[in-house]
Structures are given as structure tokens and as C-alpha cells.
C-alpha positions as CSV (number, residue, x, y, z in Angstrom):
1,M,0.0,0.0,-0.3
2,K,1.2,3.7,-0.7
3,L,1.2,5.6,2.6
4,K,0.5,9.0,1.6
5,E,3.0,10.3,4.4
6,H,6.0,8.9,2.6
7,Y,5.7,10.7,-0.4
8,E,6.8,14.0,0.9
9,V,9.2,12.7,3.2
10,I,11.0,10.7,0.2
11,T,11.1,13.6,-2.0
12,G,12.6,16.0,0.8
13,K,9.3,18.5,0.7
14,S,8.4,17.5,4.6
15,T,8.4,19.9,6.6
16,Y,10.3,19.6,10.3
17,L,10.5,22.0,13.3
18,D,13.7,23.9,11.9
19,D,11.5,24.4,8.7
20,I,9.3,26.8,10.6
21,N,10.0,30.1,11.0
22,L,8.2,33.6,12.2
23,K,9.1,37.0,12.0
24,D,11.6,38.1,14.4
25,T,12.8,34.8,15.4
26,V,15.2,35.0,17.8
27,Y,17.6,32.2,19.3
28,L,18.2,30.1,22.4
29,G,21.8,28.5,23.6
30,I,22.1,26.8,26.7
31,V,25.0,27.0,28.6
32,R,25.9,23.6,30.1
33,S,27.7,21.8,32.9
34,S,31.2,20.7,32.1
35,Y,31.5,18.4,35.5
36,A,28.8,15.6,36.8
37,R,28.5,17.0,40.5
38,A,29.5,20.6,41.4
39,R,29.2,23.7,43.3
40,I,28.4,26.7,41.1
41,V,30.3,29.1,42.7
42,D,29.9,32.2,39.9
43,I,28.8,32.6,36.6
44,S,30.2,35.6,34.2
45,K,27.3,37.2,31.8
46,P,28.2,37.6,28.0
47,S,29.0,40.5,26.4
48,K,26.4,40.9,24.6
49,A,23.0,39.0,24.5
50,L,19.0,40.0,23.9
51,L,18.9,37.9,27.2
52,F,20.7,36.1,29.6
53,L,19.1,34.1,32.1
54,T,20.3,31.8,35.0
55,S,18.3,30.5,38.1
56,K,17.8,33.8,39.5
57,E,15.5,34.6,36.7
58,L,13.9,31.1,36.1
59,K,13.0,29.5,39.0
60,A,11.2,26.6,37.9
61,L,11.1,22.8,38.0
62,L,10.7,19.7,35.3
63,P,7.5,17.9,36.0
64,A,8.0,14.2,38.0
65,T,5.1,11.9,38.3
66,P,4.2,11.7,41.9
67,V,4.7,8.4,43.6
68,Q,3.7,7.4,47.5
69,N,6.8,7.4,49.9
70,A,9.2,8.2,47.5
71,N,12.1,11.0,47.8
72,I,11.0,13.2,44.8
73,V,13.7,15.6,44.0
74,K,13.0,17.4,41.1
75,M,15.1,19.0,38.2
76,P,15.7,22.7,38.0
77,V,15.1,24.0,34.8
78,L,18.6,25.9,35.1
79,A,20.8,24.6,38.0
80,D,20.4,26.2,41.4
81,G,23.7,26.8,42.9
82,M,24.5,22.9,42.2
83,V,25.1,20.8,38.7
84,N,24.1,16.9,39.5
85,F,25.2,15.9,36.0
86,Y,27.1,16.3,32.8
87,G,25.8,18.7,30.5
88,Q,23.2,19.9,32.9
89,P,21.9,23.4,31.9
90,I,23.0,26.2,33.8
91,A,22.3,29.5,32.1
92,A,20.9,30.5,28.9
93,V,21.4,33.2,26.4
94,V,19.2,34.4,23.5
95,V,20.8,36.2,20.3
96,E,19.6,37.6,16.8
97,D,21.7,35.8,14.7
98,R,21.7,31.8,15.1
99,Y,24.9,31.8,14.1
100,E,26.2,33.4,16.8
101,T,24.8,31.4,19.6
102,E,27.7,28.9,20.2
103,D,30.3,31.9,20.3
104,I,28.3,33.5,23.0
105,V,27.3,30.4,25.0
106,E,31.5,29.9,25.3
107,E,32.0,33.5,26.7
108,V,30.0,32.4,29.6
109,K,32.5,31.2,32.1
110,I,31.4,29.0,35.1
111,D,33.4,29.0,38.4
112,Y,33.0,25.7,39.7
113,E,33.8,24.1,43.3
114,V,34.2,20.2,42.1
115,L,32.5,17.4,43.9
116,Q,32.9,13.7,43.7
117,P,30.0,12.2,41.5
118,V,28.0,9.0,42.4
119,V,28.0,7.2,38.8
120,T,26.7,3.8,39.2
121,I,24.1,1.7,40.8
122,Q,26.6,0.2,43.0
123,D,28.2,3.4,44.7
124,S,24.7,4.7,44.7
125,L,23.3,2.4,47.1
126,K,26.6,2.1,49.3
127,G,25.8,5.9,50.0
128,N,29.3,7.1,50.9
129,I,28.1,9.9,49.3
130,V,24.5,11.2,49.4
131,I,24.0,13.7,46.3
132,H,21.1,15.5,47.5
133,Q,21.0,17.6,50.3
134,G,18.0,16.7,53.0
135,L,17.8,13.3,51.8
136,K,19.7,10.4,54.2
137,S,20.3,8.2,51.2
138,N,20.5,8.4,47.4
139,I,17.2,5.6,47.5
140,A,14.3,7.4,45.4
141,L,12.0,4.5,45.3
142,D,12.1,1.3,47.5
143,Q,8.9,-0.8,47.2
144,E,7.8,-4.4,47.2
145,L,5.4,-5.7,44.9
146,K,4.1,-9.1,45.8
147,G,0.8,-11.1,45.2
148,G,-0.3,-14.8,45.2
149,E,0.2,-17.9,47.2
150,L,3.9,-16.4,48.5
151,S,4.4,-19.9,50.5
152,L,4.8,-22.2,47.0
153,A,8.1,-20.9,46.9
154,K,9.2,-23.9,49.0
155,D,7.5,-26.3,47.6
156,A,9.8,-25.7,44.0
157,D,12.3,-28.6,42.9
158,V,14.1,-25.9,41.1
159,V,15.0,-22.9,41.5
160,V,17.1,-20.9,38.9
161,E,18.7,-17.2,38.9
162,R,19.8,-14.5,36.9
163,E,21.7,-11.5,37.4
164,I,21.9,-8.9,34.4
165,Y,22.8,-5.3,33.8
166,Q,21.0,-3.5,31.2
167,E,23.4,-0.4,30.0
168,R,22.1,2.7,29.5
169,I,21.2,3.9,25.7
170,P,20.1,6.6,24.4
171,G,16.9,7.0,21.9
172,N,18.1,8.3,18.7
173,P,15.3,9.8,16.6
174,M,16.7,11.1,13.0
175,E,15.6,14.5,14.3
176,P,16.7,16.0,17.7
177,R,14.6,18.0,19.7
178,G,13.4,21.5,19.1
179,I,10.6,24.5,19.7
180,L,9.7,27.6,18.9
181,A,8.0,29.6,21.2
182,Y,5.7,32.6,20.5
183,Y,3.9,34.5,23.3
184,D,2.3,37.7,22.3
185,G,1.0,39.0,25.7
186,D,-1.9,36.9,25.8
187,R,-1.2,33.4,24.3
188,L,1.9,31.2,24.1
189,L,2.3,29.4,20.7
190,V,4.5,26.4,20.8
191,Y,5.5,24.2,17.9
192,A,7.7,21.6,18.9
193,S,9.0,18.3,17.6
194,T,7.0,16.2,20.0
195,Q,5.1,12.6,20.3
196,S,2.2,14.7,22.9
197,A,1.5,18.5,22.1
198,F,-1.2,17.8,24.9
199,R,2.0,16.7,27.4
200,V,4.0,19.3,26.5
201,R,1.2,21.7,27.2
202,N,0.5,20.2,30.7
203,N,4.6,20.7,31.2
204,L,4.4,24.7,30.0
205,Q,1.3,25.0,32.1
206,E,3.0,23.1,35.6
207,A,6.7,25.1,35.2
208,L,5.2,28.2,34.2
209,G,1.9,28.8,35.9
210,I,-0.1,29.7,32.4
211,P,-3.4,28.7,32.2
212,P,-3.8,25.7,29.5
213,D,-6.3,27.6,27.4
214,K,-3.8,30.1,26.9
215,I,-1.1,27.7,25.4
216,T,-1.4,26.1,22.1
217,V,1.0,23.5,20.8
218,I,1.5,22.3,17.7
219,A,4.2,19.5,16.1
220,P,5.0,20.1,12.5
221,P,3.8,18.4,9.7
222,N,6.6,15.6,10.3
223,V,8.2,14.7,13.5
224,G,11.5,13.1,12.5
225,G,11.0,9.7,15.2
226,G,10.9,10.1,19.0
227,F,11.3,6.8,20.8
228,G,10.2,8.1,24.1
229,S,12.6,11.1,24.5
230,K,10.2,13.4,22.9
231,L,7.2,12.5,25.1
232,N,7.9,15.4,27.9
233,S,9.4,18.8,27.6
234,P,12.9,18.9,28.4
235,A,14.1,21.9,30.3
236,E,15.0,24.1,26.8
237,Y,11.2,24.3,26.2
238,I,10.5,25.8,29.5
239,I,13.3,28.0,29.2
240,A,12.5,28.9,25.2
241,A,8.6,29.6,26.2
242,Y,9.9,32.1,29.6
243,A,12.2,33.6,27.2
244,S,9.8,34.3,24.3
245,M,7.5,35.7,27.7
246,K,10.4,38.5,28.5
247,L,10.9,39.5,25.1
248,R,8.0,39.2,23.1
249,K,9.2,37.7,20.2
250,P,9.4,34.0,18.8
251,V,12.0,32.1,20.3
252,K,13.8,28.6,18.3
253,W,16.0,26.5,20.3
254,I,17.4,23.3,17.9
255,E,19.2,20.3,19.9
256,T,22.3,19.2,18.3
257,R,23.2,15.6,18.1
258,Y,25.5,16.0,21.5
259,E,23.2,18.0,23.5
260,H,20.7,14.8,22.7
261,L,23.2,12.3,23.9
262,I,24.3,13.9,26.8
263,G,20.9,15.2,27.7
264,L,17.0,13.8,29.0
265,S,17.4,10.7,25.8
266,Q,18.6,7.9,27.8
267,G,16.4,4.7,29.0
268,R,17.5,1.1,30.1
269,G,20.2,1.8,33.0
270,V,18.6,-1.2,34.9
271,F,20.4,-3.5,37.2
272,G,18.0,-7.3,38.2
273,K,18.6,-10.4,40.1
274,V,15.5,-12.5,39.6
275,K,14.7,-16.1,40.6
276,L,12.5,-18.3,38.9
277,Y,10.7,-21.3,40.7
278,G,9.2,-24.3,39.4
279,K,8.7,-28.3,39.9
280,K,10.7,-30.8,37.6
281,D,7.5,-31.5,35.7
282,G,8.0,-28.2,34.0
283,T,5.5,-26.3,35.7
284,L,6.6,-22.6,37.0
285,L,5.4,-21.1,40.6
286,G,6.7,-18.0,40.6
287,I,9.4,-15.3,40.9
288,E,11.3,-13.5,43.7
289,G,13.8,-10.7,42.7
290,E,14.9,-7.3,42.9
291,I,14.9,-4.3,40.2
292,T,17.2,-1.5,40.3
293,L,16.9,1.4,38.2
294,N,19.6,4.4,37.5
295,L,17.4,7.1,37.5
296,G,20.4,9.8,37.2
297,A,20.2,12.9,39.0
298,Y,16.5,13.6,39.2
299,A,12.9,12.5,39.1
300,Y,11.5,12.7,35.8
301,A,8.3,12.5,34.0
302,I,7.2,8.9,35.1
303,S,11.0,7.6,36.1
304,L,9.5,7.0,39.2
305,T,7.1,4.5,38.1
306,T,9.6,2.6,36.1
307,P,11.1,-0.2,38.7
308,S,7.6,-1.2,39.7
309,F,6.4,-1.6,36.2
310,I,9.5,-3.5,34.9
311,A,8.6,-5.4,38.6
312,S,5.1,-6.2,37.5
313,N,5.8,-7.5,34.3
314,L,8.0,-10.2,35.2
315,T,5.8,-13.0,35.3
316,G,5.4,-12.6,31.5
317,P,2.3,-14.3,29.9
318,Y,3.0,-17.3,32.0
319,T,0.4,-18.7,34.7
320,M,2.3,-18.2,37.6
321,K,1.5,-18.5,41.2
322,F,3.2,-16.1,43.0
323,A,5.3,-13.1,42.7
324,R,7.5,-10.7,45.2
325,V,9.8,-8.3,43.5
326,R,11.6,-5.6,45.3
327,A,11.6,-2.2,43.1
328,I,14.3,0.2,43.5
329,G,15.1,3.7,42.1
330,V,18.3,5.5,42.9
331,Y,20.2,8.6,42.2
332,T,23.4,9.1,40.6
333,N,25.4,11.8,38.9
334,L,23.6,10.7,35.2
335,P,21.2,12.4,33.0
336,P,17.7,11.7,34.6
337,Y,16.3,8.6,33.3
338,V,13.7,8.8,30.2
339,I,11.7,6.2,28.9
340,Y,13.0,4.4,25.6
341,R,11.2,2.6,23.3
342,G,9.5,-0.1,25.2
343,A,10.1,1.6,28.7
344,G,10.5,-1.6,30.9
345,R,9.0,-4.3,28.9
346,P,12.5,-5.0,27.1
347,E,14.0,-5.3,30.3
348,A,11.4,-7.7,32.0
349,T,11.2,-10.0,28.9
350,L,14.6,-10.4,28.7
351,F,14.5,-11.6,32.4
352,H,11.6,-14.2,31.9
353,E,12.9,-15.6,28.8
354,T,16.6,-16.0,30.1
355,L,15.3,-17.8,33.1
356,I,12.9,-20.1,31.2
357,E,15.9,-21.2,29.4
358,D,17.8,-21.8,32.7
359,F,15.0,-23.6,33.8
360,A,15.0,-26.0,30.8
361,E,18.6,-27.0,30.7
362,K,18.5,-27.3,34.6
363,I,15.2,-29.9,34.3
364,G,16.4,-31.5,30.9
365,M,12.7,-30.0,29.0
366,D,12.5,-28.5,26.0
367,S,12.0,-24.7,26.8
368,I,9.0,-24.5,24.1
369,E,7.3,-27.4,26.0
370,I,7.4,-25.4,29.4
371,R,6.6,-22.2,27.3
372,R,3.4,-24.4,26.3
373,K,2.7,-25.9,29.6
374,N,2.5,-22.8,31.6
375,M,1.4,-19.8,28.8
376,V,-1.8,-18.1,29.5
377,K,-4.7,-19.2,26.8
378,E,-7.5,-16.6,27.6
379,A,-7.9,-13.6,30.1
380,Y,-5.6,-14.1,33.2
381,V,-5.1,-11.8,36.0
382,T,-0.8,-12.2,37.2
383,P,-0.1,-12.6,41.1
384,L,1.2,-8.7,41.0
385,G,-2.1,-7.6,39.4
386,L,-1.6,-7.3,35.8
387,K,-5.3,-8.0,33.6
388,L,-4.3,-9.9,30.3
389,D,-7.3,-9.5,28.1
390,K,-8.6,-12.6,25.7
391,A,-6.5,-12.3,22.8
392,G,-4.6,-15.2,20.5
393,Y,-2.2,-16.4,22.7
394,A,-2.4,-20.1,21.7
395,Q,-2.7,-19.0,17.9
396,V,0.4,-17.0,18.1
397,F,2.5,-19.4,20.1
398,E,1.9,-22.3,17.7
399,K,2.8,-20.5,14.7
400,G,6.1,-19.1,16.3
401,V,6.6,-22.8,17.0
402,E,6.2,-23.6,13.5
403,L,9.0,-21.3,12.6
404,Y,11.4,-22.2,15.3
405,K,11.0,-26.0,13.6
406,R,11.7,-25.0,10.2
407,L,14.7,-22.5,11.2
408,K,16.2,-25.7,13.3
409,E,16.5,-27.6,10.3
410,I,17.8,-24.5,7.8
411,Y,20.2,-23.3,10.5
412,K,21.8,-26.3,12.4
413,D,25.2,-24.8,13.2
414,K,23.7,-21.2,14.3
415,G,22.2,-19.6,17.3
416,I,18.3,-19.7,17.3
417,G,16.6,-17.6,20.2
418,V,13.1,-17.4,21.3
419,A,10.9,-14.9,23.0
420,F,7.2,-15.5,23.9
421,F,5.9,-12.3,25.6
422,A,2.5,-10.3,26.2
423,E,3.2,-6.4,25.4
424,L,1.6,-4.4,27.8
425,I,-0.5,-1.9,25.5
426,R,-0.6,1.4,27.1
427,T,-4.2,2.3,26.0
428,S,-5.2,4.1,29.5
429,P,-6.1,6.7,30.2
430,G,-7.9,6.8,27.2
431,E,-7.7,9.1,23.9
432,G,-9.9,12.2,22.7
433,A,-11.0,12.9,19.3
434,K,-13.4,15.5,17.3
435,V,-15.0,14.9,13.8
436,R,-16.1,17.3,11.7
437,V,-18.2,17.3,8.6
438,G,-19.6,19.2,5.7
439,K,-19.1,20.8,2.7
440,G,-17.5,18.2,1.0
441,K,-14.7,17.2,3.5
442,V,-14.3,15.1,6.7
443,E,-12.1,16.3,9.3
444,V,-10.8,14.4,12.2
445,I,-8.7,15.4,15.4
446,V,-7.1,13.2,17.5
447,G,-5.2,13.2,20.3
448,S,-2.4,11.1,19.0
449,G,1.0,12.4,18.3
450,H,2.4,11.7,15.0
451,H,6.4,10.7,14.9
452,G,6.6,8.1,12.2
453,Q,3.8,5.9,12.5
454,A,1.3,6.6,9.1
455,Y,-1.6,8.2,11.1
456,Q,-3.1,9.6,8.1
457,S,-3.0,6.7,6.5
458,S,-3.8,4.3,9.2
459,F,-6.9,6.5,10.4
460,S,-8.3,7.0,6.8
461,N,-8.6,3.3,6.4
462,L,-9.6,2.5,9.8
463,I,-12.7,5.2,9.0
464,Q,-13.5,3.9,5.1
465,E,-13.4,0.0,6.5
466,T,-16.2,1.1,9.6
467,F,-18.0,3.5,8.2
468,G,-17.7,3.5,3.9
469,I,-16.6,7.2,3.8
470,D,-13.8,7.3,1.1
471,G,-10.4,7.4,2.4
472,D,-9.3,10.5,0.1
473,K,-12.0,12.6,1.5
474,V,-10.9,12.5,5.2
475,I,-8.2,14.6,6.8
476,I,-6.6,13.4,9.8
477,R,-5.0,16.4,12.4
478,T,-2.7,15.2,15.1
479,G,0.1,16.3,17.2
480,T,-2.1,19.5,18.3
481,T,-3.7,20.9,20.9
482,E,-5.7,22.9,18.6
483,G,-9.5,22.7,18.2
484,L,-9.5,19.4,20.8
485,K,-10.2,20.0,24.5
486,E,-8.3,16.8,26.0
487,G,-5.7,14.2,24.6
488,V,-3.4,12.2,25.5
489,G,-0.7,11.2,22.9
490,S,1.7,8.6,21.2
491,Y,3.6,6.2,23.5
492,G,3.2,2.8,24.5
493,S,2.2,1.3,21.3
494,R,-1.2,3.1,21.9
495,A,-2.6,5.0,18.9
496,A,-4.1,2.5,16.4
497,A,-5.8,1.0,19.4
498,V,-7.2,3.8,21.5
499,G,-6.9,6.5,19.0
500,G,-8.4,4.6,16.5
501,S,-11.1,3.5,18.8
502,A,-11.4,7.5,19.8
503,I,-12.4,8.3,16.6
504,I,-14.7,5.4,16.1
505,E,-16.3,7.0,19.3
506,A,-16.3,10.4,17.7
507,F,-17.9,9.1,14.7
508,K,-20.9,7.3,16.6
509,A,-21.6,10.6,18.7
510,L,-22.1,12.6,15.3
511,N,-24.5,10.0,13.9
512,K,-26.4,9.8,16.9
513,K,-26.6,13.9,16.7
514,L,-27.2,13.6,13.1
515,T,-30.1,10.9,13.0
516,E,-32.0,13.2,15.7
517,L,-31.7,15.8,12.8
518,N,-33.0,13.2,10.4
519,I,-29.8,13.6,8.3
520,S,-27.4,10.8,7.0
521,L,-23.8,11.2,7.7
522,K,-23.3,11.4,3.7
523,D,-25.7,14.1,3.2
524,A,-24.2,15.9,6.0
525,I,-20.5,15.4,4.4
526,E,-21.8,16.6,1.1
527,G,-24.0,19.5,2.6
528,N,-23.6,23.2,3.5
529,E,-23.4,23.3,7.2
530,I,-20.7,22.2,9.4
531,Y,-21.4,19.4,12.2
532,E,-19.0,18.1,14.8
533,A,-18.7,15.7,17.7
534,E,-16.3,15.2,20.1
535,V,-15.4,12.5,23.1
536,Y,-12.7,11.3,25.4
537,L,-13.0,7.5,25.2
538,K,-11.3,6.0,28.6
539,A,-9.9,2.8,28.2
540,E,-7.9,0.2,30.0
541,D,-4.9,-1.5,29.1
542,I,-4.8,-4.5,26.6
543,F,-2.3,-6.6,25.7
544,T,-0.3,-8.1,22.4
545,P,1.0,-11.4,22.6
546,S,4.2,-12.1,20.3
547,F,6.6,-15.1,19.5
548,H,10.2,-13.7,18.1
549,L,12.8,-15.6,16.9
550,A,16.4,-14.5,16.1
551,V,18.9,-16.4,14.1
552,V,22.1,-15.3,14.9
553,D,25.9,-16.4,13.8
554,I,29.9,-14.9,15.0
555,D,32.9,-14.1,13.2
556,K,35.4,-16.7,15.0
557,E,38.3,-14.0,14.5
558,T,36.9,-10.8,16.1
559,Y,33.8,-12.5,17.7
560,T,31.6,-9.8,16.6
561,P,28.2,-11.1,16.9
562,K,25.6,-11.0,13.5
563,V,22.1,-11.8,13.5
564,I,20.9,-13.5,10.1
565,G,17.2,-12.9,10.1
566,F,14.5,-12.2,12.3
567,Y,11.2,-13.3,12.5
568,A,7.8,-12.4,14.6
569,V,4.3,-13.5,15.1
570,D,2.0,-11.0,16.7
571,D,-1.6,-10.9,17.4
572,V,-2.0,-7.0,16.2
573,G,-5.8,-7.3,16.8
574,R,-7.0,-5.6,13.7
575,I,-4.7,-4.5,10.9
576,L,-4.9,-0.8,9.5
577,V,-2.2,-1.3,7.1
578,K,0.1,-3.7,6.8
579,D,2.7,-2.6,5.8
580,E,3.1,0.2,8.5
581,V,2.6,-2.8,11.1
582,E,5.6,-4.7,9.4
583,G,7.6,-1.4,9.6
584,Q,7.4,-1.0,13.2
585,I,8.3,-4.6,14.2
586,V,11.0,-4.8,11.6
587,G,12.4,-1.2,12.7
588,G,11.8,-2.2,16.5
589,A,13.9,-5.3,16.2
590,L,16.6,-3.7,14.9
591,Q,17.1,-1.3,17.9
592,G,16.5,-4.6,20.4
593,I,19.2,-6.0,18.7
594,S,21.1,-3.2,18.4
595,Q,20.7,-3.0,22.4
596,V,22.4,-6.5,22.7
597,T,25.2,-6.0,19.8
598,L,26.2,-2.3,19.7
599,E,24.8,0.3,22.0
600,A,25.6,1.7,25.2
601,A,26.1,5.1,26.4
602,E,29.1,4.6,28.7
603,Y,30.6,7.1,31.4
604,D,34.0,7.3,33.3
605,E,34.5,7.2,36.9
606,N,34.0,11.1,37.1
607,G,30.7,10.7,35.4
608,V,32.2,12.4,32.1
609,P,30.9,10.5,28.9
610,K,33.3,8.3,26.9
611,F,31.2,9.1,23.8
612,S,30.9,12.5,21.9
613,S,28.8,11.2,18.6
614,V,26.2,8.9,17.4
615,N,29.4,6.1,16.4
616,D,30.1,6.1,20.1
617,V,27.1,5.2,21.5
618,G,26.6,2.3,18.7
619,L,23.9,3.3,16.2
620,P,22.8,0.9,13.9
621,T,23.0,0.9,10.4
622,A,22.5,-1.3,7.4
623,L,25.4,-3.0,8.1
624,E,24.4,-4.5,10.9
625,S,20.9,-5.0,9.9
626,F,19.7,-8.5,9.3
627,R,19.1,-10.1,5.8
628,E,16.0,-11.7,6.2
629,A,12.7,-10.6,8.2
630,E,9.6,-12.5,7.9
631,V,6.4,-10.7,10.0
632,Y,2.9,-12.7,10.6
633,E,0.1,-11.4,11.9
634,V,-2.9,-12.8,14.0
635,E,-6.0,-11.3,14.2
636,V,-8.0,-11.6,17.6
637,P,-9.4,-8.4,18.0
638,S,-9.6,-6.5,21.1
639,A,-12.5,-5.2,23.1
640,L,-11.9,-1.9,21.9
641,S,-13.8,-0.3,18.9
642,S,-10.9,-0.1,16.5
643,G,-10.5,-4.1,17.2
644,A,-6.7,-3.1,17.2
645,R,-3.9,-4.0,19.6
646,G,-0.4,-2.4,19.2
647,V,3.4,-3.5,17.6
648,G,5.0,-0.4,18.2
649,E,7.6,-1.5,21.1
650,S,6.9,-5.6,20.1
651,G,10.2,-5.9,17.8
652,T,12.4,-3.5,20.4
653,I,11.1,-6.4,23.2
654,G,11.5,-9.2,21.0
655,G,14.6,-8.3,19.3
656,L,16.5,-7.7,22.9
657,A,15.3,-11.2,24.2
658,A,16.0,-13.4,21.2
659,T,18.7,-12.2,20.3
660,F,20.4,-12.3,23.9
661,I,19.7,-15.8,23.8
662,A,20.6,-16.7,20.7
663,L,23.9,-15.7,21.4
664,E,24.0,-17.5,24.7
665,K,23.0,-20.7,23.0
666,L,25.4,-20.3,20.2
667,L,28.4,-19.7,22.3
668,K,26.8,-22.1,25.4
669,V,27.5,-19.2,27.8
670,R,25.7,-16.9,30.0
671,F,25.8,-13.2,29.9
672,K,25.4,-10.6,32.8
673,R,25.2,-7.6,30.9
674,T,24.3,-5.8,27.9
675,P,25.8,-4.9,25.3
676,V,27.4,-8.1,24.3
677,T,30.2,-6.9,22.7
678,S,33.4,-8.9,20.7
679,S,35.4,-7.9,23.9
680,Y,33.2,-9.2,26.4
681,I,32.5,-12.4,24.3
682,N,36.5,-13.2,24.1
683,E,36.4,-12.3,27.6
684,L,33.9,-15.2,28.8
685,I,35.4,-17.6,26.2
686,E,38.9,-17.2,27.5
687,G,37.4,-17.4,30.9
688,R,35.9,-21.0,30.1
689,E,38.9,-22.1,28.4
């Protein structure tokens, strides 16, 4: 299918954030910390700038979702007396000529009293240095999640355990973040490269105290990827808006790639120690363990909810009887944690699938049979309270097993890894949508935030299939607060499921109005009057069962791993655009695979990045991609109006676990970290010999 969105992109005619210009625009530059932890002694002013800002002028905090009993330290928009990570914004300059920005930023000199930083989870837990004044330790969050028949642990015949550290990695969208903010004395207009216009609006409201009805946020026609890093507002969005309020001029900030790498872009950074309990006949009983997340220097956005989210997903798509997991979040002198594609799901899946493999080896049973014996087959509530909805678990599994048997016959001397999982689709709390028809047009506004998912094609296709309206007549507007009272955005593979359902419900509400007026939908569209209806659809989370496989080989001289092929079976609920489903899964798989083979945002003992470009953090290219990909869809409709589920993060989840396991099987070793670099493999093999 030809996707409407692709033509302008591939012909270079699409509009990104930096292509948008307003008259008399001025430019924002940021003065950043050169140290991971230090007191600020003095800040010099530049010789010329339209505006120079420090925390004396702008005292505001970035948002952080509250969690009960957590020690919440929010990040100041501009450092207030202390810096707590390398690259933290200290001051801001606004200039007329964007090409002078860097020169004027470099004029600003900072005097520091350098302090010893805390970089690793282990050092943070030791507590020899407490980062934040007023706290007794670096532990921001320490929760115990438990449920089910905990006493069954003593009945286990077999217990296996895994310790794995997943290194931090940056989300690397093709287009870094950017904002163009203009305050005219009454209203604040914001163009932002974002996954959620409503989230940016809410962040600006919270930080600057502007009423939401005085803020309009619009994403440009094309947002060049997001992967979680564009869901919330970084400090620079708040600074740009504040600067515009002071100057009454449009203020633009475009993030450099290096700023992105060292800023609020890094996810993963998780250490886990998890046990799986079971019986000799292959019955799984439950799990116990600890999950510890490196939160970085401050609580930011939903970071404090992540440890418990990972913990709650550790039972996977299996009917376990109990679970008890300690979920911990610790402060360090690294950039604040930001959700990255999958946001806890890949981390949890890596644990439950490696544990299944270990358990199978321990009892001498095929891991496929253990999965089949214990898998969820219908709606199920896990010991930790996740409500897995009715879906095609068995259909997906058996198709995956069919692929597995075929691959075993073809690739006898290669490593083959399996990952079976249920991706939680974050359809809660819901989504908003408005439908407006008349004068030969159909306009739909939905709260979803476009950043590469072909919403115009997908949603117009859904409308055509559901209501018989020619998709070419439908205009889909996403990524805007304009014209919609309430919306949420795009993350957690949610848009097709809940965004599509909100659109259907808006059409139903419009049809109800038109029926009362004795007008058909077709006549309303072609008539001279304008009719509209708006809804906010509330929803609970749903799940996408998935079975993914990776085939790997290794260069025997350099120990460089290579994925030969990737194979995926997913219950998508309802296919809106088949090519887009496949693109999401394959693209996601490459990111999951590269977490195993390439990616890491590493810091030295002083909290200084060891990287200076995308090459240093392991960005995958076509050369690192797999040669063969096969994607199969099962369609067991969800209970939502659209019938769709979600696959935006599926490939990332399965790519990580399947590749990790395939390499272990090939090399007959157990890894304790990602990435699995050639030097790490060499170290393990030499240690074994």
C-alpha cells in the first residue's frame, strides 16, 4: 500500500520543526555543566545577548509523576547552586543571529567547586556520598510488590537465578528535539517536535503557571522519530517559552546531536537479580527478585514508576502462582532517566525468557514445551495484578513454534533464540477525538502524536472500513492541542488501539446527533452546514501476544555477533495498514538487537561521557541489520472499538530477548550484561578455556 505520508518525506518536501519560521525569530543557546557534580561559585555574563538567564531569573522545575513514599527531587530548569550531571543546563542566552549562539555561549564562564560524583547503581546504594541535600540516602524509591501464594516457594523442586545489567542507551531519533515558542502578551504558541502536544502543554502549564487555555502546542507536519525522548518537555522547552514571554519575540531552540546524547534521552540502565521457582515436571510456580533502576540525577516525568513497572511485567505471559519483587530507584550523577522504546517491557522480557531457558536446561526439558505448558490461554490476572485480556496467545505461540522448527532444520550450526511475551499496550487512560463534517470534507482531530506511524493512512483506512467514507476525503490532524479539549499522545504502542477507537466513538456520537436531525452522514458531509462531535474515550490497558525468533552467527576471529534473520508473530488485533505493521516490528527489532550487539552510553568514574557522537554509542546502520525478516500477523480483535492492538514496541522487546538468548545458545555461555560486545565475548570464552 502506498502511504500518503511517505511521498513528501522521500522527496525532501516534508516540513520538520526547523523548517518553521516566524517573523523576528531569535535563538536560544544553553550553557551546560562541564562536571557531573559541583557547586556553582560564580557565573559570568556574556558581552552581548538579548537575554541572559540563570536560576535567579527563572526558578522552575521539570515535572515528575508523584509516587507514594518516594523521595522526589525534581530537576531545576536551570541549575540552582548545584550541578548534578554533565551537560546540565546552567544558564541560557538569547541572540538575534543563530550563528552567534555558540560563540556567545562560550563567553559565559562558570567557576565550580568540583565534588566527587556517584556514577553507578552500586556506588549509589553504598551511600558513601549522598547526592541531594536533605536526603539520608540516594534511594528515591524502594517498594515491594507481592501477590499470589507466596508460600509455594518452598514447594519448588528447582530454582534458577539470573543477574543482568542492561547498560544505558540513548533514544536516537533522526531529528533531535526542537521548539519555536511565541508569546504575544496573551497566548503562548508553541511548535515542538513532540510525541504529545498535550503533554508539552501540561508541562508548560506546570512549570510556568500559564493557564492551559492560553497555550497552543502544535507538532510540525513531520516529527522525525521519538522513541520516548520526545514525550515530555526537556528544560529547553521551558526556557524557550519563558524567554519569549520576556522578549515578546518568537524564540527557537534546535537541539544538536551531542546535546541530545548527553541530555534527557537515555533509557535502560537497569540491574536485576531474579529467581524463577518451578517443579521438575515443568510447572512454573513464581518469581522473586530485585529490580534497580539508575534514575540519574533527578526524578523526571514517569521515571519513578519504571522500577515497579518492570517488576510487574516479570511474570510474562505465564500462569505463575506467586511473585515477590523489590523495585528500587536510585539517584546518580548521570542525566535523568527517560523512557526509551519499550520502557520496561524489554527489560522484563529479557529476564523471564532467559530464566525459562535456564529452567529448561536444569530439568532437561525443551524450553518450548515449558512455555506451552505454562502459557496464558485466555484472560488472566497475574499475581501482581496485571489484567491480560483475551487474545490470540495460543495461535501466536503455535505459529511461532512452526517457524522455530523450520529454522532449526535450516540453521543447524547457528544460534536460534526465542522470545514469547505479552506486550502491555498503554491504552489507559484513554484518548480524545473530534470529527467535523460538511462542505464535502471530513476532518478528524485526535490526541495521538505523529512521529513516523503513518496516521493519515492508518486512520483514514479505519474510517473507510468502518463507515464507508472515502479515505481520500478524510483529513487527519494529530499532534495538536488546537481544536481538541483533551488528548493524551503517542507512546506505549497505543495509537491504533485507543486513538482509532476514539475516532470511531466520535463518529458514533456524530451519527447520533445527525439521526436526531434526520440527516444521514453522507448528506451531512456533502451539505453546506458544519456538524461536529467530540469525545474522550476512557480505556484500560490491553496486551499483544508475540513470539519472536532471532538467528545469529559470530565471526570466529573477531567475535563480532551478527543477526542473520529475524522472525515475528504478533496478534495485532486488527490490521489497519499491513506495511506499517511490518515496518514498526522490523524497525523495532533492529533497535532491540542493537541493544545486545552495539549500544551503550558509557561514562567514566568522573561522570564524564565516553562518547562524543552517535558512532560512539553504537548506532546501528544497514550493515548491522539482518538479511532476512518475516512478519506474521494474527488478528484476534481487542475489546476496543477499533479492534486493534499495538506493535510499536513489539520488535524492540522481542529483538532484545531473542538475540540475547540466541547468542547464549550459540556460544554456550551466560551473559550478565548488555551490550554483548566482541571484547566481552572474548573475555567469557577465554575465561571458560
